[in-house]
N, CA, C and O atoms as CSV, one atom per row, in Angstrom:
chain,resi,resn,atom,element,x,y,z
A,1,MET,N,N,-20.377,3.264,17.146
A,1,MET,CA,C,-19.475,2.842,15.798
A,1,MET,C,C,-18.216,2.173,16.175
A,1,MET,O,O,-17.484,2.665,17.034
A,2,SER,N,N,-17.917,1.002,15.529
A,2,SER,CA,C,-16.571,0.298,15.668
A,2,SER,C,C,-15.953,0.423,14.377
A,2,SER,O,O,-16.565,0.943,13.444
A,3,THR,N,N,-14.615,-0.080,14.241
A,3,THR,CA,C,-13.414,0.290,13.004
A,3,THR,C,C,-13.229,-1.396,12.728
A,3,THR,O,O,-13.138,-2.330,13.524
A,4,LEU,N,N,-13.218,-1.351,11.376
A,4,LEU,CA,C,-12.270,-2.963,10.947
A,4,LEU,C,C,-10.759,-2.535,10.851
A,4,LEU,O,O,-10.371,-1.389,10.622
A,5,THR,N,N,-10.189,-3.335,11.003
A,5,THR,CA,C,-8.674,-3.243,10.236
A,5,THR,C,C,-8.475,-3.729,9.019
A,5,THR,O,O,-9.175,-4.573,8.461
A,6,PHE,N,N,-7.530,-3.208,8.599
A,6,PHE,CA,C,-7.267,-3.005,7.207
A,6,PHE,C,C,-6.798,-4.745,6.890
A,6,PHE,O,O,-5.944,-5.269,7.605
A,7,TYR,N,N,-7.454,-5.506,5.770
A,7,TYR,CA,C,-6.560,-6.893,5.743
A,7,TYR,C,C,-5.308,-6.845,4.681
A,7,TYR,O,O,-5.272,-6.594,3.476
A,8,SER,N,N,-4.372,-7.167,5.569
A,8,SER,CA,C,-3.204,-7.189,4.433
A,8,SER,C,C,-2.338,-8.767,4.842
A,8,SER,O,O,-1.509,-9.034,5.712
A,9,PRO,N,N,-2.926,-9.514,3.865
A,9,PRO,CA,C,-1.935,-10.859,4.200
A,9,PRO,C,C,-0.647,-10.569,3.854
A,9,PRO,O,O,-0.181,-9.728,3.086
A,10,GLN,N,N,-0.015,-11.628,4.736
A,10,GLN,CA,C,1.387,-11.657,5.328
A,10,GLN,C,C,1.908,-12.715,4.478
A,10,GLN,O,O,1.350,-13.812,4.496
A,11,TYR,N,N,3.153,-12.456,3.565
A,11,TYR,CA,C,3.953,-13.503,2.697
A,11,TYR,C,C,5.237,-13.455,2.820
A,11,TYR,O,O,6.044,-13.281,1.907
A,12,ASN,N,N,5.609,-13.708,4.696
A,12,ASN,CA,C,6.967,-13.520,4.832
A,12,ASN,C,C,8.023,-14.860,5.011
A,12,ASN,O,O,9.166,-15.064,5.419
A,13,THR,N,N,7.045,-15.525,4.519
A,13,THR,CA,C,7.744,-16.998,4.355
A,13,THR,C,C,7.705,-17.740,3.143
A,13,THR,O,O,6.856,-17.127,2.496
A,14,ALA,N,N,7.975,-18.379,2.665
A,14,ALA,CA,C,8.799,-18.960,0.933
A,14,ALA,C,C,7.224,-19.442,0.761
A,14,ALA,O,O,6.320,-18.866,0.157
A,15,GLU,N,N,7.197,-20.708,1.503
A,15,GLU,CA,C,5.558,-21.472,1.835
A,15,GLU,C,C,4.156,-20.303,1.480
A,15,GLU,O,O,3.403,-20.385,0.509
A,16,LYS,N,N,4.129,-19.624,2.193
A,16,LYS,CA,C,3.241,-18.556,2.198
A,16,LYS,C,C,3.499,-17.947,0.946
A,16,LYS,O,O,2.559,-18.008,0.154
A,17,GLN,N,N,4.260,-17.524,0.660
A,17,GLN,CA,C,4.656,-16.764,-1.332
A,17,GLN,C,C,4.048,-17.967,-1.688
A,17,GLN,O,O,2.833,-17.825,-1.826
A,18,VAL,N,N,4.631,-19.602,-1.974
A,18,VAL,CA,C,3.649,-20.476,-2.830
A,18,VAL,C,C,2.557,-20.524,-3.012
A,18,VAL,O,O,1.994,-20.298,-4.083
A,19,ASN,N,N,1.922,-20.918,-1.689
A,19,ASN,CA,C,0.939,-21.578,-1.396
A,19,ASN,C,C,0.259,-20.353,-1.242
A,19,ASN,O,O,0.549,-19.797,-0.183
A,20,VAL,N,N,-0.523,-19.768,-1.925
A,20,VAL,CA,C,-1.297,-17.889,-1.894
A,20,VAL,C,C,-2.778,-18.394,-2.536
A,20,VAL,O,O,-3.047,-18.764,-3.679
A,21,PRO,N,N,-3.515,-18.277,-1.492
A,21,PRO,CA,C,-4.610,-18.486,-2.228
A,21,PRO,C,C,-5.735,-17.176,-3.124
A,21,PRO,O,O,-5.798,-15.956,-2.970
A,22,TYR,N,N,-6.442,-18.051,-3.990
A,22,TYR,CA,C,-6.897,-16.802,-4.744
A,22,TYR,C,C,-7.048,-15.314,-3.727
A,22,TYR,O,O,-7.097,-15.287,-2.498
A,23,ASP,N,N,-7.093,-14.315,-4.538
A,23,ASP,CA,C,-6.621,-12.623,-3.799
A,23,ASP,C,C,-7.490,-11.818,-4.905
A,23,ASP,O,O,-7.127,-11.553,-6.051
A,24,ASP,N,N,-8.517,-11.547,-4.394
A,24,ASP,CA,C,-9.118,-10.845,-5.205
A,24,ASP,C,C,-9.379,-8.990,-4.922
A,24,ASP,O,O,-10.120,-8.153,-5.437
A,25,ARG,N,N,-8.216,-8.956,-3.713
A,25,ARG,CA,C,-8.629,-7.610,-3.205
A,25,ARG,C,C,-8.237,-6.486,-4.267
A,25,ARG,O,O,-7.349,-6.549,-5.118
A,26,LEU,N,N,-9.146,-5.411,-3.995
A,26,LEU,CA,C,-8.639,-3.927,-5.109
A,26,LEU,C,C,-7.764,-3.248,-4.332
A,26,LEU,O,O,-6.830,-2.682,-4.899
A,27,THR,N,N,-7.904,-3.157,-2.693
A,27,THR,CA,C,-7.035,-1.787,-2.661
A,27,THR,C,C,-5.991,-2.757,-1.799
A,27,THR,O,O,-6.416,-3.532,-0.942
A,28,LEU,N,N,-4.700,-2.639,-2.092
A,28,LEU,CA,C,-3.646,-3.942,-2.119
A,28,LEU,C,C,-2.697,-3.143,-0.319
A,28,LEU,O,O,-2.273,-3.893,0.560
A,29,TYR,N,N,-2.626,-1.995,-0.258
A,29,TYR,CA,C,-1.820,-1.355,1.059
A,29,TYR,C,C,-2.625,-0.249,1.019
A,29,TYR,O,O,-2.994,0.416,0.050
A,30,TRP,N,N,-2.843,-0.135,2.140
A,30,TRP,CA,C,-3.366,1.196,3.337
A,30,TRP,C,C,-2.223,1.322,4.354
A,30,TRP,O,O,-1.521,0.425,4.822
A,31,ASN,N,N,-2.203,2.559,4.571
A,31,ASN,CA,C,-1.266,3.033,6.097
A,31,ASN,C,C,-1.212,5.041,6.133
A,31,ASN,O,O,-0.535,5.924,5.608
A,32,PRO,N,N,-2.680,4.918,7.341
A,32,PRO,CA,C,-2.716,6.272,7.186
A,32,PRO,C,C,-1.708,7.025,8.324
A,32,PRO,O,O,-1.779,8.195,8.700
A,33,TYR,N,N,-0.859,6.103,8.702
A,33,TYR,CA,C,0.347,6.353,9.672
A,33,TYR,C,C,1.543,6.537,9.222
A,33,TYR,O,O,2.379,6.519,10.126
A,34,ILE,N,N,2.192,6.799,7.613
A,34,ILE,CA,C,3.503,6.613,7.576
A,34,ILE,C,C,3.768,8.545,7.939
A,34,ILE,O,O,3.042,9.446,7.518
A,35,ASN,N,N,4.937,8.692,8.766
A,35,ASN,CA,C,5.558,9.923,8.613
A,35,ASN,C,C,6.969,10.198,7.923
A,35,ASN,O,O,7.999,9.580,8.192
A,36,LEU,N,N,6.856,11.156,7.056
A,36,LEU,CA,C,8.587,11.397,6.577
A,36,LEU,C,C,8.869,12.775,7.313
A,36,LEU,O,O,7.981,13.605,7.513
A,37,ASP,N,N,9.807,12.890,7.586
A,37,ASP,CA,C,10.758,14.594,7.616
A,37,ASP,C,C,11.496,14.541,7.014
A,37,ASP,O,O,11.758,13.676,6.178
A,38,SER,N,N,12.216,15.788,7.384
A,38,SER,CA,C,13.810,15.908,6.615
A,38,SER,C,C,14.672,14.954,6.635
A,38,SER,O,O,15.584,14.907,5.810
A,39,THR,N,N,14.499,14.007,7.632
A,39,THR,CA,C,15.860,13.077,7.719
A,39,THR,C,C,15.311,11.885,7.338
A,39,THR,O,O,16.050,10.901,7.295
A,40,ASN,N,N,14.147,11.785,7.050
A,40,ASN,CA,C,13.603,10.510,6.508
A,40,ASN,C,C,12.796,10.962,5.450
A,40,ASN,O,O,11.664,11.324,5.768
A,41,SER,N,N,13.133,11.028,4.205
A,41,SER,CA,C,12.200,12.012,3.068
A,41,SER,C,C,11.414,11.088,2.212
A,41,SER,O,O,10.368,11.299,1.598
A,42,SER,N,N,12.348,9.716,2.329
A,42,SER,CA,C,11.929,8.590,1.636
A,42,SER,C,C,11.597,7.204,2.507
A,42,SER,O,O,12.195,6.837,3.519
A,43,LYS,N,N,10.422,6.496,1.806
A,43,LYS,CA,C,10.051,5.243,2.286
A,43,LYS,C,C,9.648,4.135,1.648
A,43,LYS,O,O,8.522,4.175,1.152
A,44,GLU,N,N,10.371,3.020,1.520
A,44,GLU,CA,C,9.992,2.047,0.778
A,44,GLU,C,C,8.963,1.244,1.525
A,44,GLU,O,O,9.005,1.037,2.738
A,45,ILE,N,N,8.102,0.839,0.759
A,45,ILE,CA,C,6.490,0.314,0.955
A,45,ILE,C,C,6.729,-1.323,0.092
A,45,ILE,O,O,7.168,-1.441,-1.052
A,46,LEU,N,N,6.487,-1.970,0.615
A,46,LEU,CA,C,6.607,-3.330,0.506
A,46,LEU,C,C,4.946,-3.933,0.184
A,46,LEU,O,O,4.092,-3.642,1.022
A,47,PHE,N,N,4.527,-4.781,-1.057
A,47,PHE,CA,C,3.293,-4.819,-0.754
A,47,PHE,C,C,3.092,-5.993,-1.335
A,47,PHE,O,O,4.213,-6.341,-1.707
A,48,HIS,N,N,1.995,-7.158,-1.759
A,48,HIS,CA,C,1.878,-8.333,-2.773
A,48,HIS,C,C,0.988,-7.663,-3.335
A,48,HIS,O,O,0.345,-6.798,-2.740
A,49,ASN,N,N,0.781,-8.043,-4.873
A,49,ASN,CA,C,-0.509,-7.348,-5.527
A,49,ASN,C,C,-1.270,-8.615,-5.609
A,49,ASN,O,O,-0.755,-9.661,-5.215
A,50,ASN,N,N,-2.651,-8.572,-6.174
A,50,ASN,CA,C,-3.554,-9.838,-6.171
A,50,ASN,C,C,-3.651,-10.577,-7.066
A,50,ASN,O,O,-2.836,-10.244,-7.926
A,51,SER,N,N,-4.566,-11.963,-7.541
A,51,SER,CA,C,-4.140,-12.605,-8.459
A,51,SER,C,C,-4.538,-11.905,-9.823
A,51,SER,O,O,-4.262,-12.627,-10.781
A,52,ASN,N,N,-5.136,-10.644,-10.183
A,52,ASN,CA,C,-5.271,-10.440,-11.155
A,52,ASN,C,C,-5.022,-9.499,-11.797
A,52,ASN,O,O,-5.623,-8.967,-12.731
A,53,ALA,N,N,-3.950,-9.230,-11.205
A,53,ALA,CA,C,-3.826,-7.441,-11.746
A,53,ALA,C,C,-2.658,-8.011,-13.238
A,53,ALA,O,O,-2.094,-9.049,-13.583
A,54,LYS,N,N,-2.778,-6.716,-13.690
A,54,LYS,CA,C,-2.298,-6.922,-14.660
A,54,LYS,C,C,-1.178,-5.146,-14.973
A,54,LYS,O,O,-0.488,-4.702,-15.890
A,55,GLY,N,N,-1.683,-4.592,-13.319
A,55,GLY,CA,C,-0.468,-3.746,-13.304
A,55,GLY,C,C,-1.313,-3.016,-11.814
A,55,GLY,O,O,-2.316,-3.556,-11.347
A,56,PHE,N,N,-0.704,-1.728,-11.207
A,56,PHE,CA,C,-1.687,-1.212,-10.066
A,56,PHE,C,C,-1.598,0.518,-10.363
A,56,PHE,O,O,-1.003,1.022,-11.315
A,57,HIS,N,N,-2.081,0.997,-9.674
A,57,HIS,CA,C,-2.396,2.164,-9.536
A,57,HIS,C,C,-2.220,2.911,-7.996
A,57,HIS,O,O,-2.784,2.686,-6.925
A,58,VAL,N,N,-1.366,3.719,-8.322
A,58,VAL,CA,C,-0.720,4.229,-7.074
A,58,VAL,C,C,-1.249,5.696,-6.773
A,58,VAL,O,O,-1.098,6.693,-7.479
A,59,VAL,N,N,-1.971,5.577,-5.432
A,59,VAL,CA,C,-2.541,7.334,-4.952
A,59,VAL,C,C,-1.875,7.010,-3.648
A,59,VAL,O,O,-1.792,5.973,-2.990
A,60,VAL,N,N,-1.322,8.524,-3.448
A,60,VAL,CA,C,-0.743,8.924,-2.400
A,60,VAL,C,C,-1.486,10.329,-1.831
A,60,VAL,O,O,-1.464,11.402,-2.433
A,61,ASN,N,N,-2.167,10.074,-0.499
A,61,ASN,CA,C,-2.649,11.505,-0.120
A,61,ASN,C,C,-2.372,12.184,1.485
A,61,ASN,O,O,-3.067,11.879,2.454
A,62,GLY,N,N,-1.435,12.974,1.525
A,62,GLY,CA,C,-0.927,13.252,2.798
A,62,GLY,C,C,-0.872,14.640,2.831
A,62,GLY,O,O,-1.061,15.245,1.776
A,63,MET,N,N,-0.599,15.381,4.076
A,63,MET,CA,C,-0.406,17.061,4.302
A,63,MET,C,C,0.799,17.108,5.211
A,63,MET,O,O,1.121,16.382,6.152
A,64,THR,N,N,1.382,18.175,4.663
A,64,THR,CA,C,2.376,18.559,5.519
A,64,THR,C,C,2.735,19.014,7.256
A,64,THR,O,O,1.901,18.631,8.076
A,65,ASP,N,N,3.463,19.492,7.569
A,65,ASP,CA,C,3.039,19.930,9.124
A,65,ASP,C,C,2.705,21.228,8.952
A,65,ASP,O,O,1.893,21.679,9.760
A,66,SER,N,N,3.199,22.086,7.945
A,66,SER,CA,C,2.345,23.570,7.670
A,66,SER,C,C,0.873,22.962,7.343
A,66,SER,O,O,0.161,23.811,7.879
A,67,GLY,N,N,0.117,22.133,6.862
A,67,GLY,CA,C,-0.997,22.180,6.560
A,67,GLY,C,C,-1.162,22.147,4.811
A,67,GLY,O,O,-2.272,22.485,4.401
A,68,LYS,N,N,-0.467,21.887,4.114
A,68,LYS,CA,C,-0.539,21.881,2.700
A,68,LYS,C,C,-0.903,20.446,2.591
A,68,LYS,O,O,-0.779,19.586,3.463
A,69,LEU,N,N,-1.362,20.320,1.411
A,69,LEU,CA,C,-2.141,18.936,0.880
A,69,LEU,C,C,-1.442,18.441,0.138
A,69,LEU,O,O,-0.789,19.142,-0.635
A,70,ILE,N,N,-1.337,16.935,0.126
A,70,ILE,CA,C,-0.344,16.419,-1.001
A,70,ILE,C,C,-0.928,15.336,-1.692
A,70,ILE,O,O,-1.411,14.316,-1.202
A,71,TYR,N,N,-0.822,15.702,-3.036
A,71,TYR,CA,C,-1.866,14.483,-4.090
A,71,TYR,C,C,-0.645,14.101,-4.809
A,71,TYR,O,O,0.288,14.806,-5.192
A,72,TYR,N,N,-0.860,12.735,-4.922
A,72,TYR,CA,C,0.335,12.058,-6.197
A,72,TYR,C,C,-0.831,10.797,-6.292
A,72,TYR,O,O,-1.571,10.240,-5.482
A,73,SER,N,N,-0.460,10.637,-8.266
A,73,SER,CA,C,-1.566,9.257,-8.500
A,73,SER,C,C,-0.659,8.755,-9.897
A,73,SER,O,O,-0.031,9.577,-10.564
A,74,ASN,N,N,-0.683,7.627,-10.153
A,74,ASN,CA,C,-0.171,7.354,-11.440
A,74,ASN,C,C,-0.471,5.789,-11.203
A,74,ASN,O,O,-0.683,5.107,-10.201
A,75,SER,N,N,-0.389,5.532,-12.598
A,75,SER,CA,C,-0.688,4.033,-13.267
A,75,SER,C,C,0.633,3.009,-13.483
A,75,SER,O,O,1.636,3.573,-13.920
A,76,PHE,N,N,0.734,1.644,-13.238
A,76,PHE,CA,C,1.994,1.368,-13.760
A,76,PHE,C,C,1.278,-0.144,-14.239
A,76,PHE,O,O,0.944,-1.037,-13.460
A,77,MET,N,N,1.179,-0.159,-15.342
A,77,MET,CA,C,1.136,-1.361,-16.108
A,77,MET,C,C,2.137,-2.047,-16.738
A,77,MET,O,O,3.238,-1.533,-16.932
A,78,LYS,N,N,1.700,-3.800,-17.271
A,78,LYS,CA,C,2.893,-4.714,-17.184
A,78,LYS,C,C,3.290,-4.182,-19.123
A,78,LYS,O,O,4.266,-4.654,-19.705
């Protein structure tokens, strides 16, 4: 079984931000390796929305060091 790398376009230059091809991705950001601890209890996550979006829905799933499951879900609309 092979795995695929999650496609996340890079808009790290002004030219790439202006000349963006049509983007219809449903999942905009995926990172299973974000780690937070007592010295780093927040994390800034930057992502670019798709071409059709009127808002976005955030879902966070995780687990504490003690095994407690974490779940957060919220919608943000224009």
